Biopython code that builds the backbone (N, CA, C, O; Angstrom):
import numpy as np
from Bio.PDB.StructureBuilder import StructureBuilder

atoms = [
    (1, "MET", "N", (10.386, -9.608, 1.622)),
    (1, "MET", "CA", (9.857, -8.595, 0.727)),
    (1, "MET", "C", (9.235, -9.240, -0.508)),
    (1, "MET", "O", (9.630, -10.326, -0.932)),
    (2, "HIS", "N", (8.262, -8.546, -1.064)),
    (2, "HIS", "CA", (7.580, -9.036, -2.254)),
    (2, "HIS", "C", (8.078, -8.274, -3.481)),
    (2, "HIS", "O", (8.367, -7.081, -3.392)),
    (3, "PRO", "N", (8.180, -8.940, -4.602)),
    (3, "PRO", "CA", (8.766, -8.324, -5.796)),
    (3, "PRO", "C", (7.788, -7.516, -6.645)),
    (3, "PRO", "O", (7.612, -7.808, -7.828)),
    (4, "PHE", "N", (7.140, -6.491, -6.048)),
    (4, "PHE", "CA", (6.298, -5.609, -6.837)),
    (4, "PHE", "C", (7.195, -4.492, -7.355)),
    (4, "PHE", "O", (7.673, -3.663, -6.580)),
    (5, "LEU", "N", (7.418, -4.472, -8.634)),
    (5, "LEU", "CA", (8.382, -3.559, -9.220)),
    (5, "LEU", "C", (7.733, -2.522, -10.110)),
    (5, "LEU", "O", (6.668, -2.756, -10.681)),
    (6, "ARG", "N", (8.372, -1.390, -10.223)),
    (6, "ARG", "CA", (7.924, -0.351, -11.120)),
    (6, "ARG", "C", (8.899, -0.205, -12.281)),
    (6, "ARG", "O", (8.696, 0.676, -13.116)),
    (7, "GLY", "N", (9.886, -0.975, -12.374)),
    (7, "GLY", "CA", (10.877, -0.817, -13.420)),
    (7, "GLY", "C", (12.273, -0.690, -12.853)),
    (7, "GLY", "O", (13.260, -0.828, -13.576)),
    (8, "ARG", "N", (12.357, -0.429, -11.570)),
    (8, "ARG", "CA", (13.654, -0.379, -10.905)),
    (8, "ARG", "C", (13.828, -1.667, -10.137)),
    (8, "ARG", "O", (12.963, -2.010, -9.330)),
    (9, "PRO", "N", (14.897, -2.389, -10.349)),
    (9, "PRO", "CA", (15.078, -3.699, -9.736)),
    (9, "PRO", "C", (15.016, -3.718, -8.214)),
    (9, "PRO", "O", (14.675, -4.748, -7.632)),
    (10, "ASN", "N", (15.334, -2.613, -7.555)),
    (10, "ASN", "CA", (15.352, -2.604, -6.099)),
    (10, "ASN", "C", (14.106, -1.978, -5.484)),
    (10, "ASN", "O", (14.094, -1.676, -4.291)),
    (11, "SER", "N", (13.060, -1.781, -6.279)),
    (11, "SER", "CA", (11.835, -1.153, -5.795)),
    (11, "SER", "C", (10.840, -2.193, -5.313)),
    (11, "SER", "O", (9.830, -2.441, -5.971)),
    (12, "THR", "N", (11.114, -2.791, -4.189)),
    (12, "THR", "CA", (10.201, -3.776, -3.640)),
    (12, "THR", "C", (9.454, -3.174, -2.464)),
    (12, "THR", "O", (9.965, -2.291, -1.774)),
    (13, "LEU", "N", (8.240, -3.660, -2.243)),
    (13, "LEU", "CA", (7.458, -3.199, -1.112)),
    (13, "LEU", "C", (7.870, -3.970, 0.135)),
    (13, "LEU", "O", (8.143, -5.170, 0.091)),
    (14, "THR", "N", (7.906, -3.244, 1.244)),
    (14, "THR", "CA", (8.188, -3.895, 2.521)),
    (14, "THR", "C", (6.936, -4.625, 2.995)),
    (14, "THR", "O", (5.845, -4.413, 2.466)),
    (15, "GLU", "N", (7.100, -5.475, 3.983)),
    (15, "GLU", "CA", (5.953, -6.178, 4.550)),
    (15, "GLU", "C", (4.925, -5.182, 5.089)),
    (15, "GLU", "O", (3.723, -5.380, 4.915)),
    (16, "ARG", "N", (5.387, -4.122, 5.738)),
    (16, "ARG", "CA", (4.478, -3.108, 6.292)),
    (16, "ARG", "C", (3.739, -2.382, 5.174)),
    (16, "ARG", "O", (2.541, -2.125, 5.288)),
    (17, "GLU", "N", (4.439, -2.051, 4.103)),
    (17, "GLU", "CA", (3.783, -1.395, 2.971)),
    (17, "GLU", "C", (2.696, -2.291, 2.380)),
    (17, "GLU", "O", (1.640, -1.805, 1.974)),
    (18, "ILE", "N", (2.951, -3.580, 2.333)),
    (18, "ILE", "CA", (1.948, -4.523, 1.822)),
    (18, "ILE", "C", (0.749, -4.570, 2.762)),
    (18, "ILE", "O", (-0.393, -4.630, 2.306)),
    (19, "GLU", "N", (0.996, -4.541, 4.071)),
    (19, "GLU", "CA", (-0.112, -4.503, 5.026)),
    (19, "GLU", "C", (-0.972, -3.260, 4.809)),
    (19, "GLU", "O", (-2.200, -3.340, 4.788)),
    (20, "VAL", "N", (-0.317, -2.118, 4.649)),
    (20, "VAL", "CA", (-1.036, -0.862, 4.413)),
    (20, "VAL", "C", (-1.806, -0.939, 3.104)),
    (20, "VAL", "O", (-2.963, -0.524, 3.041)),
    (21, "LEU", "N", (-1.184, -1.462, 2.066)),
    (21, "LEU", "CA", (-1.832, -1.587, 0.758)),
    (21, "LEU", "C", (-3.096, -2.441, 0.854)),
    (21, "LEU", "O", (-4.124, -2.087, 0.278)),
    (22, "LYS", "N", (-3.030, -3.544, 1.565)),
    (22, "LYS", "CA", (-4.195, -4.410, 1.751)),
    (22, "LYS", "C", (-5.336, -3.656, 2.430)),
    (22, "LYS", "O", (-6.493, -3.781, 2.027)),
    (23, "LEU", "N", (-5.016, -2.884, 3.447)),
    (23, "LEU", "CA", (-6.045, -2.159, 4.187)),
    (23, "LEU", "C", (-6.613, -1.003, 3.372)),
    (23, "LEU", "O", (-7.795, -0.682, 3.496)),
    (24, "ILE", "N", (-5.794, -0.382, 2.550)),
    (24, "ILE", "CA", (-6.302, 0.640, 1.632)),
    (24, "ILE", "C", (-7.308, 0.002, 0.686)),
    (24, "ILE", "O", (-8.359, 0.579, 0.404)),
    (25, "ALA", "N", (-6.983, -1.187, 0.197)),
    (25, "ALA", "CA", (-7.884, -1.895, -0.714)),
    (25, "ALA", "C", (-9.198, -2.265, -0.034)),
    (25, "ALA", "O", (-10.221, -2.405, -0.704)),
    (26, "GLU", "N", (-9.183, -2.424, 1.282)),
    (26, "GLU", "CA", (-10.406, -2.707, 2.028)),
    (26, "GLU", "C", (-11.254, -1.457, 2.224)),
    (26, "GLU", "O", (-12.393, -1.535, 2.683)),
    (27, "GLY", "N", (-10.686, -0.298, 1.871)),
    (27, "GLY", "CA", (-11.436, 0.947, 1.971)),
    (27, "GLY", "C", (-11.225, 1.722, 3.258)),
    (27, "GLY", "O", (-11.945, 2.685, 3.523)),
    (28, "LEU", "N", (-10.244, 1.317, 4.068)),
    (28, "LEU", "CA", (-9.990, 2.016, 5.316)),
    (28, "LEU", "C", (-9.283, 3.337, 5.061)),
    (28, "LEU", "O", (-8.516, 3.469, 4.107)),
    (29, "ILE", "N", (-9.548, 4.317, 5.925)),
    (29, "ILE", "CA", (-8.853, 5.602, 5.842)),
    (29, "ILE", "C", (-7.601, 5.528, 6.715)),
    (29, "ILE", "O", (-7.435, 4.597, 7.503)),
    (30, "ASP", "N", (-6.722, 6.521, 6.565)),
    (30, "ASP", "CA", (-5.427, 6.496, 7.265)),
    (30, "ASP", "C", (-5.578, 6.306, 8.772)),
    (30, "ASP", "O", (-4.831, 5.536, 9.376)),
    (31, "ARG", "N", (-6.535, 7.000, 9.382)),
    (31, "ARG", "CA", (-6.735, 6.890, 10.830)),
    (31, "ARG", "C", (-7.103, 5.458, 11.224)),
    (31, "ARG", "O", (-6.619, 4.946, 12.233)),
    (32, "GLU", "N", (-7.954, 4.818, 10.432)),
    (32, "GLU", "CA", (-8.364, 3.441, 10.721)),
    (32, "GLU", "C", (-7.214, 2.456, 10.516)),
    (32, "GLU", "O", (-7.024, 1.527, 11.300)),
    (33, "ILE", "N", (-6.458, 2.679, 9.451)),
    (33, "ILE", "CA", (-5.300, 1.822, 9.186)),
    (33, "ILE", "C", (-4.290, 1.959, 10.325)),
    (33, "ILE", "O", (-3.761, 0.966, 10.826)),
    (34, "GLY", "N", (-4.034, 3.196, 10.721)),
    (34, "GLY", "CA", (-3.099, 3.438, 11.810)),
    (34, "GLY", "C", (-3.518, 2.754, 13.098)),
    (34, "GLY", "O", (-2.694, 2.163, 13.795)),
    (35, "ALA", "N", (-4.810, 2.837, 13.412)),
    (35, "ALA", "CA", (-5.321, 2.198, 14.632)),
    (35, "ALA", "C", (-5.153, 0.686, 14.552)),
    (35, "ALA", "O", (-4.772, 0.044, 15.530)),
    (36, "ARG", "N", (-5.436, 0.130, 13.400)),
    (36, "ARG", "CA", (-5.343, -1.319, 13.252)),
    (36, "ARG", "C", (-3.897, -1.806, 13.341)),
    (36, "ARG", "O", (-3.635, -2.880, 13.884)),
    (37, "LEU", "N", (-2.951, -1.015, 12.805)),
    (37, "LEU", "CA", (-1.542, -1.424, 12.785)),
    (37, "LEU", "C", (-0.726, -0.820, 13.923)),
    (37, "LEU", "O", (0.477, -1.062, 14.024)),
    (38, "CYS", "N", (-1.379, -0.035, 14.778)),
    (38, "CYS", "CA", (-0.703, 0.630, 15.902)),
    (38, "CYS", "C", (0.412, 1.558, 15.436)),
    (38, "CYS", "O", (1.511, 1.567, 15.990)),
    (39, "ILE", "N", (0.101, 2.338, 14.403)),
    (39, "ILE", "CA", (1.017, 3.367, 13.904)),
    (39, "ILE", "C", (0.214, 4.645, 13.715)),
    (39, "ILE", "O", (-1.016, 4.604, 13.689)),
    (40, "SER", "N", (0.893, 5.776, 13.584)),
    (40, "SER", "CA", (0.184, 7.040, 13.434)),
    (40, "SER", "C", (-0.359, 7.199, 12.011)),
    (40, "SER", "O", (0.164, 6.592, 11.076)),
    (41, "PRO", "N", (-1.408, 8.016, 11.846)),
    (41, "PRO", "CA", (-1.917, 8.289, 10.504)),
    (41, "PRO", "C", (-0.843, 8.904, 9.600)),
    (41, "PRO", "O", (-0.857, 8.686, 8.389)),
    (42, "GLU", "N", (0.077, 9.663, 10.177)),
    (42, "GLU", "CA", (1.160, 10.255, 9.390)),
    (42, "GLU", "C", (2.083, 9.175, 8.839)),
    (42, "GLU", "O", (2.566, 9.277, 7.711)),
    (43, "THR", "N", (2.325, 8.145, 9.636)),
    (43, "THR", "CA", (3.146, 7.029, 9.176)),
    (43, "THR", "C", (2.427, 6.273, 8.068)),
    (43, "THR", "O", (3.057, 5.831, 7.107)),
    (44, "VAL", "N", (1.125, 6.125, 8.195)),
    (44, "VAL", "CA", (0.335, 5.487, 7.136)),
    (44, "VAL", "C", (0.469, 6.293, 5.846)),
    (44, "VAL", "O", (0.651, 5.719, 4.772)),
    (45, "LYS", "N", (0.381, 7.612, 5.944)),
    (45, "LYS", "CA", (0.528, 8.474, 4.753)),
    (45, "LYS", "C", (1.904, 8.282, 4.110)),
    (45, "LYS", "O", (2.024, 8.222, 2.886)),
    (46, "ARG", "N", (2.933, 8.188, 4.943)),
    (46, "ARG", "CA", (4.284, 7.986, 4.421)),
    (46, "ARG", "C", (4.390, 6.646, 3.700)),
    (46, "ARG", "O", (4.980, 6.566, 2.622)),
    (47, "HIS", "N", (3.828, 5.604, 4.284)),
    (47, "HIS", "CA", (3.830, 4.291, 3.631)),
    (47, "HIS", "C", (3.074, 4.365, 2.296)),
    (47, "HIS", "O", (3.522, 3.808, 1.293)),
    (48, "GLY", "N", (1.936, 5.049, 2.293)),
    (48, "GLY", "CA", (1.162, 5.198, 1.059)),
    (48, "GLY", "C", (1.950, 5.907, -0.025)),
    (48, "GLY", "O", (1.911, 5.510, -1.190)),
    (49, "SER", "N", (2.654, 6.942, 0.350)),
    (49, "SER", "CA", (3.489, 7.672, -0.603)),
    (49, "SER", "C", (4.601, 6.786, -1.144)),
    (49, "SER", "O", (4.888, 6.800, -2.341)),
    (50, "ASN", "N", (5.225, 6.017, -0.262)),
    (50, "ASN", "CA", (6.285, 5.101, -0.694)),
    (50, "ASN", "C", (5.742, 4.060, -1.667)),
    (50, "ASN", "O", (6.383, 3.743, -2.669)),
    (51, "ILE", "N", (4.559, 3.532, -1.367)),
    (51, "ILE", "CA", (3.935, 2.538, -2.243)),
    (51, "ILE", "C", (3.685, 3.145, -3.627)),
    (51, "ILE", "O", (4.046, 2.555, -4.645)),
    (52, "ARG", "N", (3.069, 4.322, -3.654)),
    (52, "ARG", "CA", (2.777, 4.977, -4.941)),
    (52, "ARG", "C", (4.046, 5.220, -5.745)),
    (52, "ARG", "O", (4.073, 4.990, -6.954)),
    (53, "ASN", "N", (5.087, 5.680, -5.081)),
    (53, "ASN", "CA", (6.347, 5.954, -5.780)),
    (53, "ASN", "C", (7.010, 4.685, -6.292)),
    (53, "ASN", "O", (7.534, 4.667, -7.406)),
    (54, "LYS", "N", (6.994, 3.641, -5.503)),
    (54, "LYS", "CA", (7.650, 2.392, -5.904)),
    (54, "LYS", "C", (6.931, 1.710, -7.061)),
    (54, "LYS", "O", (7.572, 1.160, -7.956)),
    (55, "ILE", "N", (5.605, 1.744, -7.045)),
    (55, "ILE", "CA", (4.839, 1.020, -8.051)),
    (55, "ILE", "C", (4.459, 1.917, -9.225)),
    (55, "ILE", "O", (4.149, 1.421, -10.308)),
    (56, "GLY", "N", (4.479, 3.211, -9.023)),
    (56, "GLY", "CA", (4.136, 4.143, -10.096)),
    (56, "GLY", "C", (2.647, 4.393, -10.202)),
    (56, "GLY", "O", (2.103, 4.468, -11.303)),
    (57, "LEU", "N", (1.984, 4.524, -9.061)),
    (57, "LEU", "CA", (0.551, 4.766, -9.030)),
    (57, "LEU", "C", (0.282, 6.207, -8.618)),
    (57, "LEU", "O", (1.127, 6.864, -8.010)),
    (58, "ASP", "N", (-0.917, 6.689, -8.964)),
    (58, "ASP", "CA", (-1.239, 8.088, -8.688)),
    (58, "ASP", "C", (-2.136, 8.326, -7.481)),
    (58, "ASP", "O", (-2.099, 9.409, -6.897)),
    (59, "ASN", "N", (-2.945, 7.333, -7.091)),
    (59, "ASN", "CA", (-3.910, 7.594, -6.023)),
    (59, "ASN", "C", (-4.335, 6.288, -5.340)),
    (59, "ASN", "O", (-3.918, 5.198, -5.729)),
    (60, "ARG", "N", (-5.176, 6.433, -4.312)),
    (60, "ARG", "CA", (-5.621, 5.282, -3.524)),
    (60, "ARG", "C", (-6.461, 4.306, -4.344)),
    (60, "ARG", "O", (-6.415, 3.097, -4.117)),
    (61, "THR", "N", (-7.224, 4.830, -5.291)),
    (61, "THR", "CA", (-8.031, 3.948, -6.136)),
    (61, "THR", "C", (-7.130, 3.024, -6.942)),
    (61, "THR", "O", (-7.377, 1.820, -7.012)),
    (62, "GLU", "N", (-6.095, 3.577, -7.546)),
    (62, "GLU", "CA", (-5.142, 2.755, -8.298)),
    (62, "GLU", "C", (-4.441, 1.766, -7.379)),
    (62, "GLU", "O", (-4.165, 0.632, -7.773)),
    (63, "MET", "N", (-4.153, 2.193, -6.158)),
    (63, "MET", "CA", (-3.503, 1.298, -5.201)),
    (63, "MET", "C", (-4.427, 0.123, -4.871)),
    (63, "MET", "O", (-3.980, -1.022, -4.812)),
    (64, "ALA", "N", (-5.712, 0.406, -4.656)),
    (64, "ALA", "CA", (-6.669, -0.657, -4.339)),
    (64, "ALA", "C", (-6.805, -1.619, -5.510)),
    (64, "ALA", "O", (-6.814, -2.834, -5.313)),
    (65, "LEU", "N", (-6.912, -1.094, -6.723)),
    (65, "LEU", "CA", (-7.007, -1.958, -7.899)),
    (65, "LEU", "C", (-5.760, -2.817, -8.061)),
    (65, "LEU", "O", (-5.850, -3.996, -8.403)),
    (66, "PHE", "N", (-4.603, -2.226, -7.814)),
    (66, "PHE", "CA", (-3.350, -2.967, -7.896)),
    (66, "PHE", "C", (-3.367, -4.127, -6.909)),
    (66, "PHE", "O", (-3.023, -5.255, -7.261)),
    (67, "ALA", "N", (-3.772, -3.845, -5.666)),
    (67, "ALA", "CA", (-3.811, -4.883, -4.631)),
    (67, "ALA", "C", (-4.747, -6.009, -5.029)),
    (67, "ALA", "O", (-4.428, -7.181, -4.828)),
    (68, "ILE", "N", (-5.893, -5.670, -5.589)),
    (68, "ILE", "CA", (-6.846, -6.701, -6.026)),
    (68, "ILE", "C", (-6.270, -7.524, -7.157)),
    (68, "ILE", "O", (-6.366, -8.751, -7.145)),
    (69, "ARG", "N", (-5.677, -6.868, -8.128)),
    (69, "ARG", "CA", (-5.092, -7.581, -9.281)),
    (69, "ARG", "C", (-3.940, -8.475, -8.879)),
    (69, "ARG", "O", (-3.690, -9.495, -9.521)),
    (70, "GLN", "N", (-3.235, -8.104, -7.818)),
    (70, "GLN", "CA", (-2.098, -8.907, -7.347)),
    (70, "GLN", "C", (-2.537, -10.009, -6.388)),
    (70, "GLN", "O", (-1.712, -10.791, -5.915)),
    (71, "GLY", "N", (-3.833, -10.070, -6.104)),
    (71, "GLY", "CA", (-4.341, -11.113, -5.209)),
    (71, "GLY", "C", (-4.127, -10.799, -3.729)),
    (71, "GLY", "O", (-4.222, -11.692, -2.886)),
    (72, "LEU", "N", (-3.838, -9.539, -3.409)),
    (72, "LEU", "CA", (-3.640, -9.148, -2.022)),
    (72, "LEU", "C", (-4.939, -8.811, -1.325)),
    (72, "LEU", "O", (-5.006, -8.806, -0.095)),
    (73, "ALA", "N", (-5.973, -8.529, -2.102)),
    (73, "ALA", "CA", (-7.278, -8.165, -1.572)),
    (73, "ALA", "C", (-8.351, -8.659, -2.532)),
    (73, "ALA", "O", (-8.074, -9.001, -3.682)),
    (74, "THR", "N", (-9.577, -8.687, -2.033)),
    (74, "THR", "CA", (-10.679, -9.086, -2.896)),
    (74, "THR", "C", (-11.590, -7.889, -3.147)),
    (74, "THR", "O", (-11.656, -6.953, -2.350)),
    (75, "ALA", "N", (-12.270, -7.946, -4.249)),
    (75, "ALA", "CA", (-13.167, -6.835, -4.620)),
    (75, "ALA", "C", (-14.430, -6.875, -3.810)),
    (75, "ALA", "O", (-15.301, -6.022, -3.983)),
]
sb = StructureBuilder()
sb.init_structure("model")
sb.init_model(0)
sb.init_chain("A")
sb.init_seg("    ")
for serial, (resi, resn, name, xyz) in enumerate(atoms, 1):
    if name == "N":
        sb.init_residue(resn, " ", resi, " ")
    sb.init_atom(name, np.array(xyz, "f"), 0.0, 1.0, " ", f" {name:<3s}", serial, name[0])
structure = sb.get_structure()
């Protein structure tokens, strides 16, 4: 797990959440992310919600910027 925290010591992103975050930063939609990771779009949505809650972000744009700033994706 990677130590991306929102202020709670146990709020780390899972490896799968990081994979989803990277693909969101690439501009993929849930259906495309799901196809690439062999998971359903609903599961992608759940991962996205978990990411937002853990890091304290409001939307996909903030998630993409976060990923870029953390070096997980490029602009």
